[in-house]
N, C-alpha and C positions, 0 to 999 in steps of 0.2 A: 399408908405411907406418910401421911402428914404428921403422924405421931412419932416417926422415927427420929432419933437424935442425929445431929449433924455428924457425929463420929461414926455412924454406921453407914457405910457406902451402899449404893444400890447393888453392887456386885456381891458384897458380903451378905446382904439381905436375900438376894436371889439364891445364893448358894445355901444359906441356912434353910430357907423355905423349901428348896429343892430336896435337901436331905430329909426334911420332914415328910415330904410327899413320898419319897422313895421308901422310907420306913413304913409308912402306911400301906404302900403297895406290898411290901414284904409281909406285914402283919395280916393283910387281907388274903394274900396267897396262902399263908399258914392256916388261916381260918377256913379257907375254901378247899382244904385237902380232901375232905370227905364228899364234897359236891362241887366239882370244877365249874366255874362260871358263876358261883354264888356271890363271890366278892364283887363289890360295886366298882367295876373298872371305870364306869362313866364318872364316878366321883373323883378319881385320880385325874382323868382327862379335864374335868371341870376345874379342878384345883390348879392344874398347870396353865389352863387358859386364863383363869382369874389372876394368877401370878404375873403372867405376861401383860395382861391388861393393866394391872396395878403399876407395874414398872413403866409401861408406856405412858400412863397418865402422869406419873411422877416426872418423867423426862419432859413431857409436854409442859408441865407447870414450871419446871426448872428453866426451860428455854424462854418461856414467857417472862418469868421473873427476872431473868438475867438480860433481857432485851430493853432498849430504850422505850420510853412510853409510847412514842409514835409507832414503833414496831409492834409493841404489845397489842395496840388497837387493831393493827392490820392482821395480826395472827388471829386474834379473837374474832374478827369479822370475816376472814376469808381463808381459813385453814382448818383441815380436819385430818385425823389419822384414822384410816379405814382398814379393818382386818379383812383378808380375803382367804379363799380356799378352806383348808381344814381349820385354820385359825378362825376364819370367818364363821364357820359352822359351830365354833366352840368346842372342837374336837382336837385339841393340841396334845400330841403324844410327847413323851419325855424329850426326845432329841430331834423332833421334826422341825423343819424350818418354820419361821413365822413369816407369812406373806403379808406385806403392807402396801397400801397405796396412800400417798400423801396428796390429798385432794385440795385444790385451791381455786379461788376466784381469779379470773384472768388478770386483773390489775395487780395482783399480789404475787406474781410468779417469783420474783427475786427473793422476796421474804420467805416464801414457801420453800424454795430450794435451799436457802441458808438454814432454815429451821430443820428441814429434813436431814441435812448433812450432819448437823450437831446431834440429832437424835440417833441416826444410824451409827455414827462413830461411838456413841455411848453404848448402844446395844451390842456392837461388836466387842467393845471392851468388857462388857458384863458377861459375855459368853454366848449370846444368841447367834444362831445362823438365820440370816434375814434375806428374803427375796423382796424387792421393793420397786416401786415406780412413783414418779411425780407427775401428776396429770391435772389438767383443769377439766371442767365438766364436758366441754365439747370434745376434748381428746378422748375421754372415756366413751362417749357415744359413737364417735367415728371408729375407734379401734374395736369396740364390741361388735359393731356390725360386720367387720371384716375378719375378725380373729375369734375362732371358736373357743380357745382356751381363756381369753380375756372375758368373753361373754359369760362363760361358766363361772369364772372367779367372781365376777361382779354380781351374779345371781345370789351368791352366798355372802355378800359383803355386809358388814355392820360397822358402826362407828365405835371407836375406842376412846378417842379424846378429841377435843376441838369443837368447832362450830356445828352443832347438831342440825339446825335448819339448813345449812349448806349441804350436809349429807342427805337429808330428807328430800331436798329439792333435786339433787342429783339422782337419787334412787327412783323417785317418782318418774322423772323424765326417762331414765334408762328403762324402767319397767314398761312404760307405755310405748316407747318408740323402738325398743329392741326386744325385750324379753317376751312380749306378747305378740311379736310379729315373726312371720316366717318360721313358726314353731315346727312345722313339718320337716323342713330342710334341716333345722337344727337337730331335731330328734334323730333323723337318719344319719347325720354327720357324727353325732355322739355315739350312736350304736356302732358305726363303722370304726370309729376311733377305739372303742372298747374291744372290738374284734381284733384289731391290729395289736392292741396291748396284750390280749390273750395269746396271740401268735408268738409274741416275744416271751411272755412270762408263764405260759402254760394253758393249753386249750382244754385241759381236763382238770377236774377237781383233784384227781388222784395222782399228784406228783410226789416223788420221793422227798424232795425238799421244797415245799411250796412257798411262794411269796405271799405273806399274810394279807398284804394289801392288794396286789395286782394280779395274782393268779386267779383262774376261774373259781368262783365261789368265795372270793376274798372280799374285803371291805369295799373295793371299787365297784362291785356289782350293786351294793347298797347305795353308794354315791350316785351311780348312774340312775338307778330307780328313783331316787329323790330328785335329781336334776330334771328328769323327764316329768315327774309328778308336779314340779313347780310350773312347767309349761302347760300341762294338761289340766291340773286341778288347783293351781295357784297355792300350793302348800308342799313343804318337804317333810312335814311332821308325820312320822309313822302312825302315831296315835290318831291324828286328824284323818289320815287316809283310811284308818280302820273305821272311824265314825262315818266317813263318806261312803263306805262300802267297797272301796277299792281293795282293801285287805279284809279277809275274814278275821274274826277274833282269834282263831287258832293260828292262822298265818302271821298275824301281828305278834302274838306271843312268841312264836318260833323264831321270827325274824329278829325281834328285839333281843331274845336270848342268845341267838347266834352272834349278833353284833357285839353284845356284851362279852361273850366268850373270846372273840377275836381281839377285842380291845385289851382284854386281860393278857392274852398271849403277846400282843404287840408291845404293851407296856413293859412286860417282863423282858422281852428281847432287847429293848432299848436300854433299860436299866442295867441288865447284865453285861451288855457290850460297851456301855458308856458311850454310845454313839447311835446314830440312826441305823438300825439293823432290822430288816423286815423279812428276811429269809429264815424259815424254820429249819435249821440245819439238823443233821443227824445227832450231833452232840447236844443241841438244844432239846431235841425230842426226848433223848434219854434223861436229861436233867429235869425237864418238866414232868415227865412221867414219875420220876422219883419224888419231886416236890409235891405232887398231888397224890402221892402214896398209892399209885397203881402197883400191884404186886404180880410177879410172874405166876402164871397158873399152869405150870408144866409145859403145856403145848402152846400157850399164848404168852408172849413176853409182855412185860409191863408197858414197854414203849409201843408195842402193837395195839394194846388196848387204848393207850392215850391217843394214838393217831387215828384209831377207829372213831373215837369221840370227835376229833378234829374234822375228819372227813364227813361225819354225820352233820356237823354244824355247817360246813361249807356247802354240802349238798343241799341242805335246807335253804340256804341263801340263794343258790342257783335255781332250785326248783320253784321257789316262791316268786322270785323276781323275774325270771326269764319269760314266763307266759304273759305276765302283766306288761312287761316292756314290749313284748311283741304286739300286744293289743294297743299300746300307745303309738306304735309305729304308724305313720300316715300311709294310707292305701291309695294306689293310683286309681284313676277313673275306671279302667277295665275291671278292677276288683268289684266295685260297686255295681257295674253293669252285669257282671256274671251273677251276682247275688240277686239281681232283679229278674234276669231273663233265664239264667241257668238253674232252674229249679225243677226237680222231679222226685216223685216218690220212688223209693227203692223197695226191695223185698222186705217183708216184715213191717216193722214200725219205724222205719228210718226214711230220711229224705236227704237229698243232696241239694245244698244251696251253695252256688259258686263252686269252689274246689274243696268244700268241707262237707262232712257228714254230720247230721244231727238227728235227734229223736223227734218224732212227730209230737206236738204239744199234748195231744190226748193220751199218748202212751208213756209219757215221761215218768209218772209216778210208778207205773207198773214195771218198766224196764229196769230202773235203778234199784229195785228191791232184790235182784238176783244177780249173782256173779256170772252165771251162765249167759244171761242177757247182755251184760256188759262185754263179755268176751265176744258175743255175736256182733256187737257194734264194731269192735276192732277187726274182726274177720271181714265184715262187710267193707270196711275202709281199705283193707288189703286188696280185696278183689277189685275195687273201684279205683285203686291207686290214689287215694285221697287221705286226709287226716281228719280226725274228729274236730269239731269246732270248739272254741274257747268255752262257750256256754255248756257244751256237753261235758267237758272236763270238770267244770265247776259243779254241775249236777252230780257227777260221779263222786267227787270229793265230799260233797255235803250229804250224800245219800247213805242209807243203811249199809250199802256195800262198802263205801269208803270209810265209814265209821266202824266197820268190823262188827256189824250187828245182823249179818245175814247167815242163814244156814246153807251149807253146801248142797248142791244138787248134782245128780249123775251126769247131766248134760255138760257140766263144766269140762270134764275130760274130753268129751267129743269136740267141743269148740276150741279147746286149747291145742289139741293135736292138729286140728284144721289150720290154726294159726301157724303152727310149727312147720306146716307142709308147703307154705307159699314162698319159694325162694326169691330173694330180693326184697321181701316185705316182712321179714321175721324180726330182725333185731330192733327196729324202731318200736315195734309193739312190745317186745320184752322190756325195753327201757321204760316205756310209758307205764306198763303194768307194775314195774318195780318202783317207779317214782310215786305211783298212787298207792303203793304198799298192797297191791293185789296179787303180785307174783308169789309172795310168801303165803298167801291163802291157798294157792294151788300147790306149791312146793314149800312147805314150812321151813325147810333148811335155809331158804334164802333170807330169812330174818336174821339168822346168825351170820351169814356171809355178807350182809350189808356193810359196806365200808370197812371190811376186814382187811387190815394191812398185813403184808408179808415183809418183815424187816430184813430185806436183803437187796443187793444191787442188781440181781438178775431180774426179779419181777418188778416192773415199774408201776403196776396198777394193783388196786385191791382185788380181792377174789371175785366179787360180783362184776366189777368193771372188766377184768380180764376175761371172764366167761362171756360177757356180751361182745367183747372185741373178737373173741374166737369165732362166735357165730357170724359176726360181720365179715371176718376174713374169708370164711367159707362162702358166704353169699356173694362176695366180690368176684368169685370165680365164674359166676353164671354166664358171663358173656366174654370171658377171656379165652383167647385162642392159644392155649398152652396145653401141655399134657395134663396138668392139674385141672384146668378148666374142662377139658374133655371128660376126665374121670368124674368130676363133680356132676356134670350133666347126665352121666350114665347111671348114677346112683338112683335106685328106685325108691328106697325108704328115706327120703330126705327129712321127714319129720323125726325119725329116730336118730339120724345123724345130727340134726340141729339140737335135739334134746340131749344127746350125749355130749355135745360141745358145751351146752349150758350147764351140765352136771359134772363134767370131768374133774373139776377141782373143788366141788362143793363140800368135800370131806375135810378140807383144810381147817385148822383151828379147832378141831374136835378131839384131837389126841389120836395117837396111833398112825398107821399107814393110811394116808388120805385116800388112796385108791380103794382100799378095803372099806373104809367108812363110806366113800362115795357109792360103792356097790350097794350097801345097805339102804342108803337114801334113794338110789335109783330104783331099787326093788320096791320100796314103799311107794314111790311116785308112780311106778308102773301099775300097781294095784289100784291106786286112787284114780288114775287116768283111764283105767280100763284097757290097757295095752294087752294084746294077745300074747300067747306064750312065746311064739317064735320071735316076734319083735322085741319082747322083753329080754330074751336071751341075747339078742344082738346088742341091745342097749347095755346090759350088764357087762358083756365082754368088752365093749368099747371103753366104758368107764374104767374097768379094772386094768385093761392093757393099754391105756392111753399114752404111757411112757415107753412102751416096748420098742417102737420103731426108732425113736431118737436114741435109745440105748444101743440098739444094734447098728444103726447107720453111723453114729458118731463115735462108738467105742468098740466096734468089732470089725474084723477083717472081712469085707464083702467079697473078696476073692476066694474065701474058704467055702466050698460047697456045703459043708455041714451047717454053717450058719444059716444059709438060705433055705436048706431043706427043713431044718427044725422050725424056722419061722413059718414056712409054708404049711407045716403040720399044725401049727398053732392057730393060724387064721382060717385054715381049712377051705374056704371058698373065695372066689375072686370078688364077690360082692362085699364080703367082710373085709378083704384086703383093701378094696377101693375106699370103703368108709373109714378104715383106720388110717389110710394114707392121707385123706383130706383132713381128718381130725388132727393128725400130727402136724401137717403143714400149718393149719390154722392156729393150733395151740402155740407153736413156736413163734409164728408171726405176731400173735396177740400179746406176747410178752412185752414188746416195745419196738419202737421204730428201729429198723436195721438188724433186728435179731435174727430173722430168717435171711441169712446171707445167701448169695448165689451158690456158695460152696456147700452149705447145709442143704439147700434145695436140690443140688446135684446128687448128694449122697442119699437123700431120702428117695429121689427119683430112681437112682440105681438099685436100691433095695426093693423098691416097688416093682420095677421092671423085671428084675431077675426072679422075684417070687411069682409074679404073674405068669412068666414063661413056664415055670414048673406047674402051676395050678391049671394052666390052659393047654399044657402039652407042647408048647412051642419052645424052641431053643435058639437063642441068639448068642453066638460066641464072639467076644471081642478080645483081641490080643494085641498088645503093643509089640512092635518089632523094632529092635535096636541094632540090627546087624550092620547097617551102614556106619553106625557110630562105633561099634565094638571092634570092627576089623583093624583100624589103625592103632589100637591100644598098645600093641607090643612095643611101639616106638615111643608113645607119649606117656604111658603109665597112668595118666589121668586126663580125662576130657570132660568138659562141662558145657552143656547147651542151656540156653534160656529162651523161653517162648512165652509171650504174653497172650492171655486169653481175653479178648475184648468183651465177650459176653459175660463171663464170670468175674471180670475185673481182678484176675489173679495171674501170677507169673509162675510157670513151672520151670524149676532148675533140675535138670537131669544130670547126674554124675556117673560117669563110666570109669571104672578103675579096677584094680585087682585086690583081692582080699589080703594079699601080702604087702601092699604098698605101705601100710601103716596100721597101727592099732586104733581101735575105737573110732572107726570111720564115721559112723552116724553121729557120735558125740561131737566130734571135731567140726563136722559140717553144721551141726546145730549151733555151735559156738560162733562160727563165722556169721551165720544168719542173725544171731542176737546182736553181735557187734555192729552189723550193718543196719540194724533197725528194722529187720523184716519179721513179720508175724507169720509163724508157720501154722498153716491150717490143716495140713495132712502130709503124710510121708509114706511112700511105698518103697520097701527095701527088698531087693532080689539078689540072691547069690546063685549064679548058674555054674555050668561046667567050666572047667579050666580056671576056677577061682575068680571068674569075672563077676564084678559087683555092679548092679545098676540101681541107683537110688534116685528117686524122684521126690522133690520137695515142692509142694504147692504153697505159695506164700502171698501175703499182701504186703506191698511196699508202701508203708505209711508216710514216706517222705515225698510221695508223688500222687497227684490226682490223675487218674487215667494211666496210660502206658508209660512206664519208666523209659527215659532216654537210653539210647544204645550204650553210651559210655557208662551208665549206671549198671546195666546188665553185665557188661564186660568187667567192670570193677569188682562186682561180687563174684563173678565166675573166676577171675584171676586170683582173688583171695582164697577161694576154695581150693584151687589147684595148688597154690603155694603152701597152704597148710597141709594138704595131703602128701605133698612131696617133701615135707620137712623143712622147707625154706622159710617158714613163718610160723610163729607160735600163736595159738588161739588166744592165750592170755594177753598177749601184746595187743591184739586186735580189740579184745574186750575192754581193756583199760582205756585205750585211745578212742574207742567207738562208743563208750557209754553215753547214753542220753536219757533224760527224764521224759516221761509221757504222762500227761494228766490222766487220772482215773479216779473212780470213786472208791474210797476205802471206808467200809462201814464198821467193821470190827475184825479182830483177829480170827481167821478161819483155821480151825485145827487141821493139821496135816493128816491125811488118811491114805494108806496104801492097802489095796486089796489084791490078793493073788488068786486067780481062778484057774483051776486045772480041769474043769468040767466042760467048758464051752468049746474047746478045740481038742481034736485028737492028737495034733502034732505039736502044739505050742502051749507053753505056760503064759497066761495073760496077766500082766502087771498093770493095775489101774492106780493112777496117782491123782489125788485131789489135794490141792494146796493153794495158798494165797499167791497171786500172780506177781512176779518180779521179772524185770528184764534179765536175761542170762540164766534163769532158773533151769530151763530145759537142758542147757549144757551140763550143769552140775548133776541133774537127775541121770542123764544118759552116761555121764562119767562114773557115777556111783554104780549104775547097772553094769558097765564094763568092768569096773574094779571088783564086782561080785562074781566075775567069771561068766557073764551072760552075753549072748549075741542077740542083737535086735533084728528081727526079720520083717516086721511091719509095725507101723506106729500110727496112732490116731491122735492128733494134737488139737485141742479145743480150749478156747479161752472165753469165759462168760463174765465179762466186765472185771470182776475182782478175783476170779478163781479159775485155775487151770483144771481141766479134766483130761489127762494124758493117758493113753493106753498103749502098751507095748507088748507085742508078741515075741517072746524070747525062748531061747533054748540054752542049755549048758552042755557043751560038747555034742550038739546036735540032738539032744534029748530033752524031754520035759523035766522040770524040777519037781519031784514028787516027795522027796524026803522032808518031813515036817520040820525038822530042825534047820535044814537049809532054807526052807521057806521063811521061817522066823528070822533067820540071819539077814536074808535079802530085804525083808520088810524093815527091819531095824536099821540097816545101813542106809536105805533110801530115806526113811523118815528122819534119821539123825542128820543126814546131809542137808535135807531141805530146811529143817528147823534151825540149824546153825547158820545157814545162808540167810534165812529170813530175819535173823537177829539184827542184821545191818539195816539201817533205815534208808540208805541210798541204794539205787538200783544195782550198781556194781561197785564193789569196794576194792581199790587197788591192792591193799595188803592181803586181802582175801584171795585175789587172783594170782598174786606172785608166789604164794605157797599153798600148802594144804589148808583145808578148812580148819579153823581153830577149834580146840576142844574146850 
């Protein structure tokens, strides 16, 4: 900076240098297309840090030079600019804040405040975002003792400009009186702080749109690891921690590589957004996948491959740092007392020390030579309800088993099936085996499934994580006093159920029908694990048919006896039905929080119960009786009742009217529901004798938490009556009632209409798959009516960004079997939906006032 001419301002210099750094980032990204992470992202960060340092040094010199001589002496004697946080670490990203502390000696407070003010104003004018404080040495010590954030920031402090001895004196005193004291409570507090951060930004690595810095497996996990290492080992250098033996050479290389990868991504996000942007959005994922030249591989999108790489890196960060951080955590006295007094030899070559299992010293070399012996360790841990010790994990990772240098033995299958048979203790073992890369030695397909992303809004997790969560959901039923809990406890072959849950989606990403691919993988696994023929057949059935119950429960009419009878024939036995029921519940629940709604649980339970009654010879008949409501209809022509179900958190609106009161009754009611902001979960339509119509709509009222107030129920009911009686137009309600609701939109989903004439003897089944929009159901049912069809039953389902709506219809009371008519119906519905979806707003007034535009 000293060589800059007076004509070049600091702002211009900063902008010029920043452009150069941005260009190097782009060149580096181009060079890294064939090997993501190869670009030296740390050089970009170092350059940005050096640029900020250079400008701060220049500003410091300007302030000194422009001050009277007496002030210059005071600044030189008692003032320093100190970098904190990420800037202090030397890890400044393109648009990150620079955190500064202006340190001064007590007698020079006024001079320090004036100097810091001038420097801050200049920094803001130049374009920096600055976090700052002005403190003397005693302030720093007092605040650091009471404030966790300040203590952490000061741990990473470094001098940028000013009096170096002042800074060194401060840091020495801070380190001795604060940093090296009460480290146990500090470590616990920082771990709790990180846990709370993850609750906010993501408790799993596998988020759809992860926060590169703060989500689990993000850069903050490395920061935490280094902060705690400063307390325990007096260094934050990853390389030094490797030399000290805290990190193995392999873990050091993996952690450094993952950190470099995330820096590269974060730098790109900042430069692209021209601001601090740390969330890896769907658009960014697609853009970065293209930048690094990932190519679609038919069944695997480029973006899915890119995100698989991302998840691999963040998983490495979590898996490497988490156990070491846990080791650094201070232990209470009872922990050490248990390790002294709670010691006993277990079966085989194992011992229990405290609440952990470990290998007897004399047997360590023998045990870690064979995968079957390692599996035996985990099974012993299951039985004793304890976990392996940190030393045991380290032995496994460094052993021939962990290094993939061991030959398989027949006993592996025996112990793996034993592990799968201990309810309540299965999923944690599966996760540990996967983390140690041992699961893929037992089931090789899990190497492909590792961190395999599904780029859609429905699945929130990668294939491997979803599989583990499915097992976890089943295990959670062990002590639950519900129908599902009772069924889970009754299942005899829980090892096969758990294995089916583990394998049900394993065929994804391999091309073709993932259920069929999964069956092949399950068949190979059965042979390798030594599963007998009957159990193998059960496993293959569960994997192949794992979507059957959701298809029937959510898209078929469960009041149709043929549906239940055919399903009963398929499952054949009550044991198989129970296993498929639990698998289905667990699979849906494992998709993401809130996916298994009470309504879906009710439908699956209804299908299970009706099928069980056929298989066991029992019959339970439930009929809704509406006679009390139907009798006064001759005077009213339309009656609406509303009842809230507290258990399921849904409202049932039942409409009693006559078939002759108006046309397109179902469509018009759907329009009212949309206008009022109600989400239709399901509908039952009945037309009885004397043209009496009884339609029941089960809805969620998204405008209210819990039971909607009475006036809300009456308002909706009144609107339905008025529309049916012709006193109010649906279009009017839709225009005035239109509202936006936040949702995830990943990409345009092609509209699909399927017409099924095989599943029902009485009805033609119309299945509609389309991108979700408010009011779409109204236009679908309007198109169905205009095609001359009557709707008898409807199944309405929304999966985040896509509707799956199923309608049982007839034309003149008969099924539609003419192929040309079937094509016309499909064409009309698809055309209606696609033209409606051309509009970017939920409901478009011109669209509603007239016909859909051509």
